[in-house]
RONUMI-110748 format. One record per residue (C-alpha): x, y, z; residue in one letter; residue number from 1. Coordinates in Angstrom, 2 decimals. Layout:
BEGIN
+---------+---------+---------+-----+-----+
:    east :   north :      up : res :   n :
+---------+---------+---------+-----+-----+
:       X :       Y :       Z :   A : NUM :
...
+---------+---------+---------+-----+-----+
This chain:
BEGIN
+---------+---------+---------+-----+-----+
:    east :   north :      up : res :   n :
+---------+---------+---------+-----+-----+
:    0.34 :    0.02 :   -0.13 :   M :   1 :
:    1.43 :    3.64 :   -1.07 :   L :   2 :
:    1.18 :    5.52 :    2.65 :   Q :   3 :
:    0.26 :    8.49 :    0.10 :   S :   4 :
:   -3.26 :    6.42 :   -0.70 :   Q :   5 :
:   -3.99 :    6.71 :    2.75 :   L :   6 :
:   -6.81 :    9.63 :    3.86 :   F :   7 :
:   -4.96 :    9.57 :    7.21 :   T :   8 :
:   -2.44 :   12.07 :    8.83 :   K :   9 :
:   -1.01 :   11.29 :   12.06 :   T :  10 :
:   -0.63 :   13.99 :   15.12 :   R :  11 :
:    1.67 :   15.52 :   17.53 :   K :  12 :
:   -0.25 :   16.47 :   20.23 :   E :  13 :
:   -2.10 :   13.63 :   22.64 :   T :  14 :
:   -6.03 :   13.86 :   22.57 :   P :  15 :
:   -7.13 :   16.08 :   25.51 :   A :  16 :
:   -9.78 :   13.75 :   26.24 :   D :  17 :
:   -8.16 :   10.40 :   26.58 :   E :  18 :
:   -7.00 :    8.78 :   29.54 :   V :  19 :
:   -5.48 :    5.75 :   28.13 :   S :  20 :
:   -1.92 :    5.87 :   26.35 :   K :  21 :
:   -3.73 :    3.18 :   23.88 :   S :  22 :
:   -6.03 :    4.97 :   22.87 :   A :  23 :
:   -3.66 :    8.11 :   22.79 :   Q :  24 :
:   -1.06 :    6.03 :   20.38 :   L :  25 :
:   -4.16 :    5.36 :   18.01 :   L :  26 :
:   -5.62 :    8.20 :   17.72 :   I :  27 :
:   -2.30 :    9.96 :   16.92 :   R :  28 :
:   -1.17 :    6.87 :   14.75 :   A :  29 :
:   -4.57 :    6.77 :   12.47 :   G :  30 :
:   -5.61 :    3.77 :   13.92 :   F :  31 :
:   -8.91 :    4.78 :   15.08 :   V :  32 :
:  -11.00 :    7.67 :   14.98 :   H :  33 :
:  -13.11 :    8.70 :   18.34 :   K :  34 :
:  -17.29 :    9.69 :   17.40 :   E :  35 :
:  -18.05 :   10.21 :   21.08 :   M :  36 :
:  -17.01 :    8.97 :   24.74 :   A :  37 :
:  -17.11 :    5.24 :   24.26 :   G :  38 :
:  -17.34 :    5.11 :   20.51 :   V :  39 :
:  -14.60 :    4.47 :   17.74 :   Y :  40 :
:  -14.76 :    4.01 :   14.31 :   S :  41 :
:  -12.09 :    1.97 :   12.51 :   F :  42 :
:   -9.55 :    3.81 :   10.23 :   L :  43 :
:   -7.51 :    2.12 :    7.39 :   P :  44 :
:   -4.61 :    0.71 :    9.15 :   L :  45 :
:   -6.67 :   -0.75 :   12.24 :   G :  46 :
:   -8.67 :   -1.95 :   10.55 :   V :  47 :
:   -5.69 :   -4.05 :    8.98 :   R :  48 :
:   -4.63 :   -4.94 :   12.48 :   V :  49 :
:   -8.24 :   -6.00 :   13.40 :   M :  50 :
:   -8.73 :   -8.56 :   10.88 :   K :  51 :
:   -5.11 :   -9.99 :   12.07 :   R :  52 :
:   -6.33 :  -10.63 :   15.36 :   I :  53 :
:   -9.57 :  -12.11 :   14.39 :   I :  54 :
:   -8.07 :  -14.20 :   12.01 :   R :  55 :
:   -6.10 :  -15.58 :   14.55 :   I :  56 :
:   -8.90 :  -16.33 :   17.08 :   I :  57 :
:  -11.30 :  -17.53 :   13.29 :   K :  58 :
:   -8.21 :  -20.01 :   13.30 :   T :  59 :
:   -8.53 :  -21.46 :   16.23 :   E :  60 :
:  -12.65 :  -21.36 :   16.75 :   M :  61 :
:  -12.97 :  -23.23 :   13.29 :   D :  62 :
:  -10.31 :  -25.73 :   14.82 :   A :  63 :
:  -12.62 :  -26.39 :   17.63 :   L :  64 :
:  -15.35 :  -27.68 :   15.16 :   G :  65 :
:  -17.09 :  -24.28 :   15.65 :   G :  66 :
:  -19.41 :  -23.00 :   12.57 :   V :  67 :
:  -19.42 :  -19.43 :   12.10 :   E :  68 :
:  -22.88 :  -17.29 :   12.07 :   L :  69 :
:  -23.57 :  -13.89 :   12.11 :   Y :  70 :
:  -27.14 :  -13.10 :   14.56 :   L :  71 :
:  -28.99 :   -9.37 :   14.44 :   S :  72 :
:  -28.31 :   -7.05 :   16.71 :   A :  73 :
:  -31.58 :   -5.34 :   17.49 :   L :  74 :
:  -33.45 :   -7.81 :   20.27 :   Q :  75 :
:  -36.55 :   -9.19 :   21.25 :   D :  76 :
:  -37.89 :   -8.62 :   24.21 :   P :  77 :
:  -40.03 :  -11.17 :   24.86 :   E :  78 :
:  -37.44 :  -14.47 :   24.98 :   I :  79 :
:  -35.05 :  -11.90 :   27.69 :   W :  80 :
:  -37.94 :  -11.84 :   29.66 :   K :  81 :
:  -38.18 :  -15.67 :   29.65 :   A :  82 :
:  -34.60 :  -15.11 :   31.20 :   T :  83 :
:  -35.62 :  -12.02 :   33.80 :   D :  84 :
:  -32.73 :   -9.75 :   31.71 :   R :  85 :
:  -35.02 :   -7.61 :   30.24 :   W :  86 :
:  -35.46 :   -5.60 :   32.75 :   N :  87 :
:  -32.83 :   -3.16 :   34.44 :   D :  88 :
:  -32.70 :   -4.55 :   37.47 :   A :  89 :
:  -31.04 :   -7.75 :   35.99 :   S :  90 :
:  -28.62 :   -5.70 :   33.41 :   I :  91 :
:  -28.34 :   -2.53 :   33.94 :   D :  92 :
:  -26.39 :   -1.27 :   31.13 :   I :  93 :
:  -29.09 :   -2.29 :   28.17 :   W :  94 :
:  -29.50 :   -0.14 :   25.08 :   F :  95 :
:  -32.88 :    0.18 :   24.49 :   K :  96 :
:  -35.43 :    1.65 :   22.16 :   T :  97 :
:  -38.62 :    2.15 :   19.81 :   K :  98 :
:  -40.23 :    1.46 :   16.64 :   L :  99 :
:  -42.87 :    3.81 :   15.20 :   K : 100 :
:  -45.46 :    1.63 :   16.99 :   N : 101 :
:  -44.10 :    1.91 :   20.49 :   D : 102 :
:  -42.95 :   -1.65 :   20.38 :   T : 103 :
:  -39.55 :   -1.78 :   22.93 :   E : 104 :
:  -36.62 :   -3.47 :   21.35 :   L : 105 :
:  -33.32 :   -3.77 :   22.69 :   G : 106 :
:  -29.80 :   -3.52 :   20.98 :   L : 107 :
:  -27.87 :   -6.74 :   21.54 :   G : 108 :
:  -25.13 :   -7.31 :   24.30 :   L : 109 :
:  -24.64 :  -10.49 :   24.38 :   T : 110 :
:  -26.64 :  -13.40 :   22.33 :   H : 111 :
:  -27.75 :  -16.68 :   24.33 :   E : 112 :
:  -31.33 :  -15.79 :   24.44 :   E : 113 :
:  -31.94 :  -15.42 :   20.34 :   P : 114 :
:  -29.59 :  -18.34 :   19.29 :   L : 115 :
:  -31.32 :  -20.66 :   21.55 :   T : 116 :
:  -34.12 :  -19.82 :   20.47 :   R : 117 :
:  -33.27 :  -20.42 :   16.96 :   M : 118 :
:  -31.80 :  -23.61 :   17.63 :   L : 119 :
:  -35.03 :  -25.12 :   18.65 :   R : 120 :
:  -35.88 :  -25.39 :   14.79 :   D : 121 :
:  -32.39 :  -27.45 :   14.54 :   H : 122 :
:  -31.90 :  -29.74 :   17.52 :   I : 123 :
:  -34.33 :  -31.79 :   18.52 :   S : 124 :
:  -32.45 :  -34.94 :   18.73 :   S : 125 :
:  -29.02 :  -36.38 :   20.62 :   Y : 126 :
:  -28.07 :  -36.65 :   16.96 :   R : 127 :
:  -27.96 :  -33.18 :   16.35 :   D : 128 :
:  -25.76 :  -32.89 :   19.36 :   L : 129 :
:  -22.86 :  -31.22 :   20.17 :   P : 130 :
:  -23.33 :  -27.98 :   18.03 :   R : 131 :
:  -20.30 :  -25.47 :   18.58 :   Y : 132 :
:  -21.63 :  -21.97 :   16.95 :   I : 133 :
:  -19.60 :  -18.42 :   17.26 :   Y : 134 :
:  -19.83 :  -14.84 :   15.62 :   Q : 135 :
:  -17.89 :  -11.63 :   15.33 :   F : 136 :
:  -20.27 :   -9.19 :   16.00 :   Q : 137 :
:  -21.53 :   -5.77 :   17.13 :   T : 138 :
:  -22.51 :   -5.08 :   20.60 :   K : 139 :
:  -24.19 :   -2.14 :   22.63 :   F : 140 :
:  -23.51 :   -1.64 :   26.35 :   R : 141 :
:  -24.56 :    1.49 :   27.66 :   N : 142 :
:  -21.89 :    1.63 :   29.93 :   E : 143 :
:  -21.81 :    4.60 :   32.76 :   V : 144 :
:  -18.21 :    5.04 :   32.56 :   R : 145 :
:  -16.36 :    4.67 :   29.03 :   A : 146 :
:  -13.04 :    6.46 :   29.89 :   K : 147 :
:  -10.74 :    3.48 :   29.27 :   S : 148 :
:  -10.02 :    3.76 :   25.11 :   G : 149 :
:  -11.45 :    0.77 :   23.48 :   L : 150 :
:  -10.84 :   -0.84 :   26.80 :   I : 151 :
:  -13.81 :    0.51 :   27.68 :   R : 152 :
:  -16.29 :    0.92 :   24.90 :   T : 153 :
:  -20.48 :    1.66 :   24.06 :   R : 154 :
:  -20.46 :   -0.18 :   21.01 :   E : 155 :
:  -17.79 :   -2.90 :   20.18 :   F : 156 :
:  -17.30 :   -5.86 :   18.33 :   L : 157 :
:  -17.43 :   -8.93 :   19.91 :   M : 158 :
:  -16.45 :  -12.92 :   19.42 :   K : 159 :
:  -18.16 :  -15.18 :   21.24 :   D : 160 :
:  -19.01 :  -18.53 :   20.74 :   L : 161 :
:  -21.71 :  -21.07 :   21.91 :   Y : 162 :
:  -21.59 :  -24.83 :   22.93 :   S : 163 :
:  -24.47 :  -26.86 :   23.23 :   F : 164 :
:  -23.74 :  -30.30 :   24.34 :   N : 165 :
:  -26.07 :  -33.36 :   25.74 :   A : 166 :
:  -24.47 :  -33.78 :   29.32 :   T : 167 :
:  -22.18 :  -31.77 :   31.36 :   V : 168 :
:  -19.04 :  -34.23 :   31.17 :   A : 169 :
:  -19.54 :  -33.25 :   27.16 :   E : 170 :
:  -19.81 :  -29.46 :   28.20 :   L : 171 :
:  -16.64 :  -30.31 :   30.58 :   D : 172 :
:  -14.50 :  -31.91 :   27.84 :   I : 173 :
:  -15.28 :  -29.27 :   25.23 :   F : 174 :
:  -14.64 :  -26.32 :   28.48 :   Y : 175 :
:  -10.91 :  -27.39 :   28.88 :   A : 176 :
:  -10.77 :  -27.15 :   24.50 :   K : 177 :
:  -12.06 :  -23.98 :   24.62 :   V : 178 :
:   -9.70 :  -22.76 :   27.64 :   G : 179 :
:   -6.80 :  -24.00 :   25.39 :   Q : 180 :
:   -7.32 :  -22.45 :   22.41 :   A : 181 :
:   -7.81 :  -19.11 :   24.34 :   Y : 182 :
:   -4.18 :  -19.39 :   25.46 :   E : 183 :
:   -3.21 :  -19.80 :   21.99 :   R : 184 :
:   -4.42 :  -16.86 :   20.98 :   I : 185 :
:   -3.47 :  -15.21 :   23.10 :   F : 186 :
:    0.19 :  -16.31 :   22.95 :   R : 187 :
:    0.28 :  -15.72 :   18.84 :   A : 188 :
:   -1.10 :  -12.49 :   19.48 :   V : 189 :
:    1.96 :  -11.50 :   21.98 :   G : 190 :
:   -0.40 :  -11.63 :   25.23 :   L : 191 :
:    0.88 :  -15.14 :   26.46 :   G : 192 :
:    3.75 :  -14.01 :   28.94 :   E : 193 :
:    1.46 :  -11.66 :   30.97 :   K : 194 :
:   -2.18 :  -13.14 :   30.39 :   T : 195 :
:   -3.15 :  -15.14 :   32.72 :   F : 196 :
:   -6.46 :  -18.18 :   33.45 :   R : 197 :
:   -8.02 :  -16.13 :   36.24 :   T : 198 :
:  -10.92 :  -17.95 :   38.67 :   F : 199 :
:  -14.00 :  -15.80 :   38.52 :   A : 200 :
:  -17.18 :  -15.93 :   39.97 :   G : 201 :
:  -19.77 :  -18.78 :   38.06 :   G : 202 :
:  -22.87 :  -18.04 :   38.85 :   G : 203 :
:  -26.33 :  -20.68 :   39.54 :   A : 204 :
:  -24.49 :  -23.16 :   37.28 :   F : 205 :
:  -20.67 :  -23.79 :   38.21 :   S : 206 :
:  -18.85 :  -22.13 :   41.50 :   K : 207 :
:  -16.28 :  -20.58 :   38.94 :   F : 208 :
:  -15.86 :  -19.28 :   35.68 :   S : 209 :
:  -12.73 :  -18.24 :   34.11 :   H : 210 :
:  -11.35 :  -14.99 :   33.01 :   E : 211 :
:   -8.42 :  -14.50 :   30.86 :   Y : 212 :
:   -6.47 :  -11.53 :   32.66 :   Q : 213 :
:   -3.63 :   -9.23 :   30.94 :   T : 214 :
:   -1.76 :   -8.30 :   33.62 :   V : 215 :
:   -0.83 :   -4.35 :   32.92 :   C : 216 :
:   -0.61 :   -1.07 :   34.86 :   D : 217 :
:   -3.75 :    0.01 :   32.51 :   A : 218 :
:   -6.20 :   -2.29 :   34.06 :   G : 219 :
:   -9.43 :   -1.58 :   35.83 :   E : 220 :
:   -9.59 :   -5.03 :   37.13 :   D : 221 :
:   -7.74 :   -6.21 :   40.10 :   T : 222 :
:   -6.67 :  -10.01 :   40.30 :   I : 223 :
:   -4.46 :  -11.92 :   42.95 :   Y : 224 :
:   -1.54 :  -13.46 :   41.17 :   L : 225 :
:    0.22 :  -16.48 :   42.74 :   A : 226 :
:    3.75 :  -15.49 :   43.24 :   M : 227 :
:    4.71 :  -19.30 :   41.80 :   D : 228 :
:    2.07 :  -17.59 :   38.84 :   Q : 229 :
:    0.07 :  -21.05 :   38.95 :   S : 230 :
:   -3.21 :  -19.50 :   39.68 :   V : 231 :
:   -4.74 :  -16.35 :   39.13 :   A : 232 :
:   -7.92 :  -15.36 :   41.23 :   V : 233 :
:  -10.41 :  -12.18 :   40.37 :   N : 234 :
:  -11.11 :  -10.09 :   43.82 :   Q : 235 :
:  -14.23 :  -10.45 :   43.47 :   E : 236 :
:  -13.68 :  -14.18 :   44.69 :   V : 237 :
:  -10.80 :  -14.11 :   46.57 :   F : 238 :
:  -11.53 :  -15.36 :   49.39 :   T : 239 :
:  -10.80 :  -18.37 :   52.30 :   D : 240 :
:  -13.09 :  -20.57 :   50.88 :   E : 241 :
:  -11.61 :  -20.21 :   47.83 :   V : 242 :
:   -8.52 :  -20.36 :   48.36 :   L : 243 :
:   -8.68 :  -23.42 :   50.02 :   N : 244 :
:  -10.79 :  -25.03 :   47.27 :   D : 245 :
:   -7.50 :  -23.91 :   45.32 :   L : 246 :
:   -4.80 :  -25.20 :   48.24 :   G : 247 :
:   -3.38 :  -22.09 :   48.23 :   K : 248 :
:   -3.51 :  -19.18 :   51.16 :   Q : 249 :
:   -3.11 :  -15.07 :   50.91 :   K : 250 :
:   -0.04 :  -15.11 :   51.33 :   T : 251 :
:    0.94 :  -17.03 :   48.12 :   D : 252 :
:   -0.38 :  -13.90 :   45.58 :   F : 253 :
:    0.37 :  -10.74 :   44.82 :   V : 254 :
:   -2.27 :   -7.85 :   43.85 :   Q : 255 :
:   -2.24 :   -6.48 :   40.46 :   A : 256 :
:   -4.02 :   -4.78 :   37.82 :   R : 257 :
:   -5.06 :   -6.49 :   34.69 :   A : 258 :
:   -7.30 :   -6.42 :   32.29 :   I : 259 :
:  -10.02 :   -9.03 :   30.81 :   E : 260 :
:   -9.49 :   -9.97 :   27.04 :   V : 261 :
:  -11.26 :  -12.88 :   27.40 :   G : 262 :
:  -13.37 :  -15.03 :   29.64 :   N : 263 :
:  -15.65 :  -18.47 :   29.64 :   I : 264 :
:  -18.79 :  -19.08 :   31.38 :   F : 265 :
:  -20.10 :  -23.25 :   31.27 :   K : 266 :
:  -24.31 :  -22.26 :   31.04 :   L : 267 :
:  -25.67 :  -25.31 :   32.11 :   G : 268 :
:  -29.39 :  -25.39 :   31.68 :   T : 269 :
:  -30.68 :  -21.93 :   32.58 :   R : 270 :
:  -31.35 :  -20.62 :   28.96 :   F : 271 :
:  -32.22 :  -24.31 :   27.28 :   S : 272 :
:  -35.19 :  -24.28 :   30.51 :   E : 273 :
:  -36.62 :  -21.22 :   30.30 :   A : 274 :
:  -36.51 :  -21.02 :   26.19 :   L : 275 :
:  -37.61 :  -24.46 :   25.29 :   G : 276 :
:  -34.47 :  -26.19 :   23.78 :   L : 277 :
:  -34.68 :  -29.91 :   24.38 :   M : 278 :
:  -33.58 :  -32.79 :   23.18 :   F : 279 :
:  -34.20 :  -36.95 :   22.93 :   T : 280 :
:  -31.32 :  -38.84 :   24.20 :   D : 281 :
:  -30.89 :  -42.61 :   23.27 :   G : 282 :
:  -33.76 :  -43.53 :   25.50 :   Q : 283 :
:  -36.30 :  -41.19 :   24.86 :   G : 284 :
:  -36.36 :  -39.03 :   27.61 :   K : 285 :
:  -36.47 :  -35.40 :   26.74 :   T : 286 :
:  -33.95 :  -33.49 :   28.20 :   K : 287 :
:  -32.50 :  -29.67 :   28.14 :   P : 288 :
:  -28.94 :  -28.66 :   25.86 :   V : 289 :
:  -26.10 :  -28.08 :   28.31 :   V : 290 :
:  -24.88 :  -24.68 :   27.07 :   M : 291 :
:  -21.52 :  -23.01 :   27.53 :   G : 292 :
:  -19.97 :  -19.21 :   26.29 :   S : 293 :
:  -16.93 :  -18.23 :   25.51 :   Y : 294 :
:  -15.79 :  -14.80 :   24.72 :   G : 295 :
:  -13.25 :  -12.21 :   23.02 :   I : 296 :
:  -13.38 :   -8.60 :   22.53 :   G : 297 :
:  -10.70 :   -7.99 :   19.65 :   P : 298 :
:  -10.55 :   -4.59 :   19.82 :   A : 299 :
:   -9.74 :   -4.76 :   23.34 :   R : 300 :
:   -7.31 :   -7.06 :   22.61 :   V : 301 :
:   -5.67 :   -5.07 :   19.97 :   M : 302 :
:   -5.85 :   -1.36 :   22.91 :   A : 303 :
:   -3.83 :   -4.58 :   25.56 :   T : 304 :
:   -1.07 :   -4.77 :   23.41 :   I : 305 :
:   -0.77 :   -1.36 :   23.04 :   V : 306 :
:   -0.71 :   -0.88 :   26.47 :   E : 307 :
:    2.08 :   -2.87 :   26.81 :   L : 308 :
:    4.08 :   -2.20 :   23.50 :   Y : 309 :
:    4.66 :    1.01 :   22.65 :   H : 310 :
:    7.74 :    3.21 :   24.04 :   D : 311 :
:    7.95 :    7.44 :   24.21 :   E : 312 :
:    7.91 :    7.46 :   20.18 :   K : 313 :
:    5.06 :    4.98 :   19.56 :   G : 314 :
:    3.85 :    1.47 :   19.07 :   M : 315 :
:    5.68 :   -1.70 :   18.96 :   L : 316 :
:    3.59 :   -4.46 :   17.44 :   W : 317 :
:    4.37 :   -8.16 :   17.64 :   P : 318 :
:    4.68 :   -9.04 :   13.80 :   K : 319 :
:    1.41 :  -11.42 :   13.94 :   S : 320 :
:   -0.72 :   -8.31 :   14.51 :   V : 321 :
:    1.48 :   -4.94 :   13.10 :   A : 322 :
:   -0.75 :   -3.40 :    9.58 :   P : 323 :
:    2.29 :   -4.11 :    7.38 :   F : 324 :
:    5.04 :   -6.72 :    8.23 :   D : 325 :
:    7.82 :   -4.01 :    6.61 :   V : 326 :
:    7.78 :   -0.31 :    5.85 :   H : 327 :
:    9.63 :    0.93 :    2.87 :   V : 328 :
:   10.93 :    4.75 :    3.88 :   V : 329 :
:   11.74 :    6.44 :    0.16 :   E : 330 :
:   13.39 :    9.35 :    0.28 :   F : 331 :
:   13.12 :   12.37 :   -2.69 :   N : 332 :
:   10.82 :   10.41 :   -4.74 :   P : 333 :
:   10.10 :   13.01 :   -7.00 :   K : 334 :
:   13.59 :   14.12 :   -7.85 :   L : 335 :
:   15.17 :   10.72 :   -8.30 :   N : 336 :
:   13.99 :    8.23 :  -10.26 :   S : 337 :
:   16.69 :    5.63 :   -9.11 :   T : 338 :
:   15.37 :    5.82 :   -6.20 :   I : 339 :
:   11.84 :    5.31 :   -6.96 :   S : 340 :
:   12.73 :    1.83 :   -9.31 :   S : 341 :
:   14.82 :    0.68 :   -6.61 :   A : 342 :
:   11.99 :    0.86 :   -3.90 :   A : 343 :
:    9.64 :   -0.82 :   -6.06 :   R : 344 :
:   12.10 :   -3.73 :   -7.20 :   D : 345 :
:   12.32 :   -4.25 :   -3.28 :   L : 346 :
:    8.89 :   -4.10 :   -2.50 :   I : 347 :
:    7.85 :   -5.88 :   -6.03 :   E : 348 :
:   10.41 :   -8.78 :   -4.48 :   L : 349 :
:    9.05 :   -8.95 :   -0.88 :   L : 350 :
:    5.40 :   -9.03 :   -1.51 :   E : 351 :
:    5.77 :  -11.76 :   -3.63 :   K : 352 :
:    7.15 :  -13.37 :   -0.65 :   Q : 353 :
:    3.71 :  -12.55 :    1.16 :   G : 354 :
:    5.00 :   -9.71 :    2.87 :   I : 355 :
:    2.94 :   -7.43 :    3.58 :   A : 356 :
:    4.74 :   -3.70 :    2.61 :   V : 357 :
:    3.68 :   -0.27 :    3.45 :   L : 358 :
:    5.29 :    2.14 :    0.99 :   H : 359 :
:    6.19 :    5.36 :    2.00 :   D : 360 :
:    6.28 :    7.19 :   -1.38 :   D : 361 :
:    5.34 :   10.70 :    0.47 :   R : 362 :
:    7.23 :   14.43 :   -0.28 :   D : 363 :
:    8.53 :   14.65 :    3.66 :   L : 364 :
:   11.39 :   15.00 :    5.24 :   T : 365 :
:   13.26 :   12.20 :    6.85 :   A : 366 :
:   12.49 :   13.45 :   10.51 :   G : 367 :
:    8.66 :   13.47 :    9.32 :   Q : 368 :
:    8.88 :   10.16 :    7.98 :   K : 369 :
:   10.93 :    8.74 :   10.58 :   F : 370 :
:    8.94 :    9.99 :   13.93 :   A : 371 :
:    5.77 :    8.83 :   11.04 :   D : 372 :
:    7.42 :    5.30 :   11.50 :   S : 373 :
:    8.45 :    4.85 :   15.04 :   D : 374 :
:    4.74 :    5.84 :   15.72 :   L : 375 :
:    2.74 :    3.47 :   13.89 :   I : 376 :
:    5.08 :    1.09 :   15.24 :   G : 377 :
:    5.27 :   -1.66 :   11.88 :   I : 378 :
:    7.99 :   -4.30 :   13.11 :   P : 379 :
:   10.83 :   -3.50 :   10.21 :   V : 380 :
:   11.79 :   -0.30 :    8.47 :   R : 381 :
:   13.38 :   -0.29 :    5.18 :   V : 382 :
:   14.75 :    3.01 :    4.10 :   V : 383 :
:   15.95 :    3.73 :    0.09 :   V : 384 :
:   17.83 :    6.72 :   -0.44 :   S : 385 :
:   20.51 :    7.94 :   -2.25 :   E : 386 :
:   23.30 :    6.98 :    0.35 :   K : 387 :
:   21.95 :    3.30 :    0.23 :   T : 388 :
:   21.39 :    2.78 :   -3.17 :   V : 389 :
:   24.77 :    3.79 :   -3.97 :   K : 390 :
:   26.38 :    1.48 :   -1.09 :   A : 391 :
:   24.23 :   -1.20 :   -2.60 :   G : 392 :
:   22.61 :   -2.27 :    0.77 :   K : 393 :
:   19.37 :   -0.75 :    2.21 :   F : 394 :
:   19.74 :    0.44 :    6.06 :   E : 395 :
:   17.33 :   -1.36 :    7.98 :   V : 396 :
:   16.28 :   -1.01 :   11.34 :   K : 397 :
:   13.85 :   -3.26 :   13.61 :   E : 398 :
:   11.14 :   -1.44 :   15.39 :   R : 399 :
:   12.55 :   -2.22 :   19.05 :   R : 400 :
:   16.12 :   -1.92 :   18.56 :   S : 401 :
:   17.65 :    1.39 :   18.37 :   E : 402 :
:   20.41 :    0.55 :   15.63 :   K : 403 :
:   20.55 :    0.41 :   12.17 :   P : 404 :
:   22.06 :   -1.64 :    9.71 :   Y : 405 :
:   22.50 :   -2.22 :    5.92 :   G : 406 :
:   21.36 :   -5.17 :    4.12 :   A : 407 :
:   20.68 :   -6.77 :    0.72 :   T : 408 :
:   17.35 :   -8.20 :   -0.36 :   T : 409 :
:   18.02 :  -11.40 :    0.20 :   T : 410 :
:   19.20 :  -10.44 :    4.01 :   E : 411 :
:   16.02 :   -8.13 :    4.37 :   I : 412 :
:   13.38 :  -10.80 :    3.06 :   V : 413 :
:   15.70 :  -13.62 :    5.92 :   Q : 414 :
:   15.26 :  -10.96 :    8.69 :   T : 415 :
:   11.42 :  -10.19 :    8.46 :   V : 416 :
:   10.85 :  -13.99 :    7.71 :   Q : 417 :
:   13.17 :  -14.48 :   10.80 :   S : 418 :
:   10.69 :  -11.88 :   12.50 :   T : 419 :
:    7.44 :  -13.63 :   10.98 :   N : 420 :
:    8.17 :  -16.71 :   14.13 :   N : 421 :
:    8.67 :  -14.11 :   16.74 :   N : 422 :
:    5.56 :  -12.29 :   17.90 :   T : 423 :
+---------+---------+---------+-----+-----+
């Protein structure tokens, strides 16, 4: 992609109304645009990062046997009344609206109810189970406080997976598989070393649910992490009774701030019983389907990555989610055709190797181009200039390194492919 074709511009000034570092950098670098408090639009560079995160998540969901759909955002109040989740005393962050005829509707904040009702048309026998269904869909939550950039928003993209099993034992097996998949996802996006499976409140069906909490000073949650990092517990269930169940005591833990980047819940039969999702087992008995739900917020993951990986100059994207693999910075493109030709040849070769390139062909000073490159944070920068063309080597600088070095085209490919194997 030619950088001159991007309509977005970087900013030097920090947005005065943003307190989170991730929101400040993402806005300054032209990845997102703030529409209003808690509502953000994704610009071309931000879309590319989101697509890479989504691809990583989707790969794991498909490997679990998941099938993808896309459910409506507008919600029928009747099914939510059936599960006692329509009233604001139960869920106080509903966005609700009305049709012209005064009929009340909701804007979806999660999708257990509509999917459960839908599957009454498709599940009737044990032969129809199990089913694992997921989507990437926009959710709406009327958050009282939306001051943490993409970490807490009123409109956001969510990956929500729902499982439908015949027995609790089958749910338990699948629940464990999802947990393993989540661990692979967070490793793949570069959060693995800082993200911990965390015991949290389980609701009516299960004693515990599990959150995936990334330890970060910008986090809104408080967790307790065992000093040997073997277990983490959310503050809400950090009690002597729970710790006794886990074979731990309070002195084994240290307190930490964290960002919840994912969660998994065993729902049991709460929704299937309320909405009539039943099946006939092998003995002809009618039973409720056993359910689970599993969420990840791709935009929150994106913000968490920035919170962890940045310096005073800008963002430090892990290769796996960076908007591009290489940033080719060309000097004097309008004054020297030899330089432009060398840049085009290099980019053509890189792209033939499957390497995504952002080509800075703009007519700006070296200082402006370097500042933008550092702010955007693409893992590898390659300078094409009169000096490098004469030397027969390009100037290469990895974003996380201070020192540039000379490299041939072949060496650049090797560097990028090596970087590709490390987040």
